[in-house]
Steps between C-alpha positions, in 0.01 A plus 500: 500500500771750591676440168180582310440810712861618451477431125174692476643799688811499284292480182278789614808708586665427163179585311460820701843610380490370141150607393553877561840483330343329200228766482763774508691330219182514290481881516660707226779725625460876540763549232309282254162666552667844482648411160168359378316815615743723310470280191118512522514881513737515202296262284173665595634829360659334194175327400342842451777644281480504116777239479296252707380172357281224641827330604561792740174417673591130506832585667311692766246222551782247545565671835141427613331183626238348269230599750625857553241749624519868403295745707439869442313588824412860412285387207409158637668309218615143555664298221584132558750291309772558242270464199266776619793727589661441160179590317472824697867591451479444124246784483768745624793358304704797373258754649768739631767674288748554779497425870755614752502315830681637800692251710228325700492474875459141622388369836562126533330270748459123520364405158392853410645809335336842510612710204460878490586648162446822309451486125482771239310349207448660161189344344497411130141606474488878568128479580575289809548714806782366715654706778857611420623316809345198667596360835395142556520247778491133411501208740645176362441180695719199421463126526774273640663474154536877478228551238244779535170356617308820574526863392328790674525808281449852633590726206505879520 
């Protein structure tokens, strides 16, 4: 009986140490999610430039999970999945002549990056009214692989 009790205690102790370490190993590093966040910002701007192609959008979507959720809380928009996001992004392909992005400010937490950026777009269509400078905050949530699983967008 004592051998079984000792074995059980040892097993519980080992599992108590190993399981949290395994869970930590499954989380993408701060450095990785920082780099992905910066790449997402870069590709999101590039997809709107005249030189953009559908492949630009595909490069951006490669950084997202298949079940990614995009939310724009101020207008109540929710878009689910890569296919729906791709269809929406294609509508704005090449929609901006030039865009200057200031170096973004990033706040990194466990599995999340908050991006604050200021952009100065120049729309291709002069009838579209876009402010000369737009400050945006975007929250990117990541899965364990370091792919974006959720986007909360708070533009201008």
